[in-house]
C-alpha positions in Angstrom: -41.9 -2.1 18.7 -38.4 -0.9 19.6 -39.4 2.7 20.2 -42.9 3.9 21.2 -44.1 7.4 20.6 -47.5 8.7 21.5 -49.4 11.2 19.3 -52.5 12.9 20.5 -53.9 15.1 17.7 -56.9 17.3 18.4 -59.4 17.9 15.6 -62.0 20.7 15.3 -65.0 18.4 15.0 -67.0 17.1 18.0 -70.4 16.6 16.5 -70.2 14.3 13.5 -68.7 10.9 14.4 -68.5 10.0 10.7 -65.8 12.6 10.2 -63.7 11.2 13.1 -64.2 7.7 11.8 -62.6 8.7 8.5 -59.7 10.4 10.2 -59.2 7.4 12.4 -59.2 5.1 9.3 -56.5 7.3 7.8 -54.4 6.7 10.9 -55.2 3.0 11.0 -54.0 2.7 7.4 -50.4 3.0 8.5 -48.7 -0.3 9.3 -47.5 -0.7 12.9 -49.6 2.1 14.3 -52.4 1.5 16.9 -55.2 3.8 18.0 -55.6 3.5 21.8 -58.5 5.9 22.4 -60.7 8.5 20.9 -63.2 11.0 22.4 -65.5 13.7 21.1 -67.2 16.7 22.8 -70.1 18.6 21.1 -69.8 21.8 23.2 -66.0 22.1 22.7 -66.7 20.9 19.1 -63.5 18.9 19.3 -62.2 15.4 19.1 -59.0 13.8 20.4 -57.4 10.6 19.1 -54.6 8.9 20.9 -52.4 6.5 18.9 -48.9 5.0 19.2 -46.2 3.7 17.0 -42.5 4.0 16.2 -41.0 7.2 15.0 -41.8 6.7 11.3 -45.2 5.2 12.0 -46.5 8.0 14.2 -45.2 10.7 11.8 -47.0 9.1 8.8 -50.2 8.6 10.9 -50.2 12.2 11.9 -49.7 13.4 8.4 -52.5 11.2 7.0 -54.8 12.4 9.8 -53.9 16.1 9.0 -54.6 15.5 5.3 -58.0 13.8 6.0 -59.0 16.5 8.5 -58.2 19.2 5.9 -60.4 17.4 3.4 -63.4 17.0 5.7 -63.4 20.0 8.1 -64.2 23.6 7.1 -63.3 26.1 9.9 -65.3 28.8 8.2 -68.4 26.8 9.4 -67.0 25.8 12.8 -67.8 27.2 16.2 -67.2 25.8 19.7 -66.1 26.9 23.2 -62.5 25.6 22.6 -59.9 27.8 20.9 -58.6 26.5 17.6 -56.6 27.6 14.6 -56.9 24.5 12.4 -59.0 21.5 11.3 -56.2 19.4 12.8 -55.6 22.0 15.5 -52.8 20.6 17.6 -50.6 17.6 16.9 -48.2 16.8 19.8 -45.7 13.9 20.0 -44.9 12.4 23.4 -42.0 10.1 24.3 -43.1 6.7 25.8 -40.3 4.1 25.4 -36.7 4.2 24.1 -37.3 7.7 22.9 -36.9 11.2 24.4 -38.3 14.6 24.1 -35.6 15.8 21.7 -36.4 12.8 19.4 -40.1 13.9 19.5 -39.2 17.5 18.7 -37.3 16.2 15.6 -40.4 14.2 14.6 -42.6 17.3 15.0 -40.3 19.4 12.9 -40.2 16.8 10.1 -44.0 16.4 10.2 -44.5 20.2 10.1 -42.3 20.5 7.0 -44.1 17.6 5.2 -47.6 18.8 6.1 -47.0 22.0 4.3 -45.5 20.2 1.3 -48.3 17.7 1.0 -51.4 19.7 2.0 -50.5 23.4 2.0 -51.2 23.6 5.7 -49.0 26.2 7.5 -47.5 24.9 10.7 -46.4 26.5 13.9 -43.9 24.5 16.0 -44.6 24.6 19.8 -43.5 23.1 23.0 -40.2 21.3 23.0 -40.2 21.5 19.1 -40.5 25.3 19.1 -37.9 27.2 17.1 -38.9 30.5 18.6 -39.0 30.9 22.4 -42.4 32.6 22.5 -43.9 29.6 20.7 -43.0 27.2 23.5 -46.4 28.1 25.0 -49.3 26.8 22.9 -51.6 29.6 23.9 -49.2 32.1 22.2 -49.5 30.3 19.0 -53.3 30.0 19.2 -54.0 33.6 20.1 -56.5 35.1 17.8 -57.7 31.7 16.6 -58.5 30.8 13.0 -60.3 34.1 12.4 -57.4 36.1 13.6 -54.9 34.2 11.5 -57.1 34.5 8.5 -57.0 38.3 8.7 -53.6 38.9 10.2 -51.2 36.1 9.4 -47.6 37.3 9.4 -48.8 40.3 11.5 -47.6 41.2 15.0 -49.7 38.6 16.9 -48.1 35.4 15.8 -45.7 36.3 13.0 -45.2 33.9 10.1 -45.5 30.2 10.6 -42.4 28.0 10.8 -43.5 26.2 7.6 -45.7 27.8 4.9 -47.5 31.1 4.7 -47.9 33.9 4.3 -51.6 32.9 3.8 -53.3 30.0 5.7 -55.2 27.1 4.2 -58.6 28.6 3.3 -60.7 25.9 5.1 -58.2 24.0 7.3 -56.4 27.0 8.7 -53.0 26.2 10.3 -51.8 23.5 12.7 -49.6 23.6 15.8 -47.3 20.7 15.8 -45.1 20.0 18.8 -43.4 17.8 21.4 -44.2 17.6 25.0 -44.4 15.4 28.1 -47.7 13.6 29.1 -50.5 16.2 29.4 -53.6 15.5 31.3 -56.8 17.1 30.0 -59.1 17.4 33.1 -62.5 19.1 33.4 -64.3 20.1 36.6 -68.0 20.7 36.3 -69.9 23.1 38.5 -73.6 22.8 39.5 -74.5 26.1 38.0 -75.2 27.7 34.6 -73.6 30.9 35.7 -70.3 31.3 33.8 -68.8 33.8 36.3 -67.6 31.4 39.0 -66.0 29.2 36.4 -64.1 32.0 34.9 -63.0 33.3 38.4 -61.8 29.8 39.4 -59.9 29.4 36.1 -58.2 32.7 36.6 -57.3 31.6 40.2 -55.7 28.3 39.3 -53.9 28.9 36.0 -50.2 29.6 36.1 -50.3 32.6 33.7 -52.5 34.4 36.3 -50.1 33.5 39.2 -52.0 30.3 40.2 -50.7 26.8 40.2 -47.6 26.0 38.2 -48.0 24.1 34.9 -51.8 24.6 34.9 -53.8 26.0 32.1 -57.5 26.7 32.6 -60.5 28.4 31.1 -64.1 28.7 32.2 -66.6 27.6 29.6 -70.4 27.2 29.3 -71.7 23.8 28.2 -75.1 24.7 26.8 -76.0 21.2 25.9 -75.6 20.2 29.5 -76.8 23.4 31.2 -73.8 23.9 33.4 -70.4 25.4 33.3 -67.0 23.9 33.4 -63.4 24.7 34.3 -61.5 23.1 31.4 -57.9 22.4 32.5 -54.7 21.2 31.1 -52.0 19.9 33.5 -48.7 20.2 31.6 -46.7 18.7 34.4 -48.8 16.6 36.8 -45.8 15.8 38.9 -45.6 19.4 40.0 -49.3 20.3 40.0 -51.2 17.1 40.7 -54.8 16.3 39.7 -55.6 16.1 43.4 -54.2 19.5 44.2 -56.0 21.1 41.3 -59.3 19.5 42.3 -58.9 20.6 46.0 -58.4 24.3 45.0 -61.3 24.2 42.5 -63.6 22.6 45.2 -62.6 25.2 47.8 -63.0 28.1 45.4 -66.4 26.9 44.3 -67.7 26.7 47.8 -66.3 30.2 48.5 -68.2 31.5 45.5 -71.5 30.0 46.6 -71.6 27.0 44.2 -70.3 23.5 44.2 -68.5 20.9 42.1 -70.9 18.4 40.6 -68.3 16.1 39.2 -65.0 15.9 37.2 -63.8 14.1 34.2 -60.5 13.1 32.6 -60.5 13.5 28.8 -58.5 10.8 27.0 -56.0 8.6 28.7 -54.1 9.3 31.9 -50.8 7.8 33.2 -51.3 5.5 36.2 -48.8 7.5 38.3 -50.9 10.6 38.0 -53.9 9.1 39.8 -54.1 9.5 43.6 -55.3 6.8 46.0 -59.1 6.4 45.9 -59.2 8.8 43.0 -62.7 8.1 41.8 -64.3 9.2 45.0 -61.7 11.9 46.0 -62.0 13.6 42.6 -65.7 13.0 42.1 -64.7 11.4 38.9 -67.4 10.3 36.5 -67.4 7.6 33.8 -63.9 6.4 34.6 -62.8 2.9 33.6 -59.5 1.1 34.1 -59.0 1.0 30.3 -58.6 4.8 30.4 -55.2 4.4 32.1 -52.6 4.8 29.4 -50.5 1.8 30.5 -53.5 -0.5 30.5 -54.5 0.5 27.0 -51.0 0.3 25.7 -50.4 -3.2 27.3 -53.7 -4.5 25.7 -52.6 -3.1 22.3 -49.1 -4.7 22.5 -50.6 -8.0 23.6 -52.9 -8.0 20.6 -50.0 -7.2 18.3 -48.1 -10.2 19.6 -51.0 -12.5 18.8 -51.2 -11.2 15.2 
């Protein structure tokens, strides 16, 4: 594999594994593409699949996944704690080897154009692929969610998509397609069912509220687990590390009269993002060495050589 690009699409389905099986099969049908990881969450009602390939392979894998998601997921019947605008909600491309962020932006733009041509799914370009400055931030694209887009697409909130419109796909909504650096999805769980401290801590740490740079956060209630969570995205872990984020959350939880029960990394994480003794220092649960991106990629490439 001369170039390696990572794609980490997020789908608005976290409760029916058969749906994600079929989306994964669509990705797997592309030659030279390998799925490294997949995860589902019922409360967020969301699934994430991580796969890699060369430029052409990841583009086609993403398109087939978007098409299958549009076929299987109806957002008119969907509800979860995570914001979403589409069945295939977010499709980011990440440079790994012999490729840069600009290359990934070009992949994203080509995929966005083709997704509308093939499936009639409007696409907003975000991150390094954004054609409009305000769409660099994903939250600006996703404001109002599916319901808001359905009633006000091309209105003052988002404006028209970069590809498609003026209407959205009646069941699959729209998709945000972009390019970015490695992002770490990180959750910290509190030992309480009271949503208020989770929301206060999220407001304290997120950069848009004056908190830690390159940190996005929201407080959510996980009803199936009877506790609350600070759901966090670290968009540049070299500036705001997992360790720093955990320390601030831990201190704020104590100040608010509750405590951290544990934390979890969603999907894969780069080795260099993990501090020494990270499992104990982060109170990390259910972590395995094969959740390190480099380990999973090496195993996949080794298997490819055998075949």
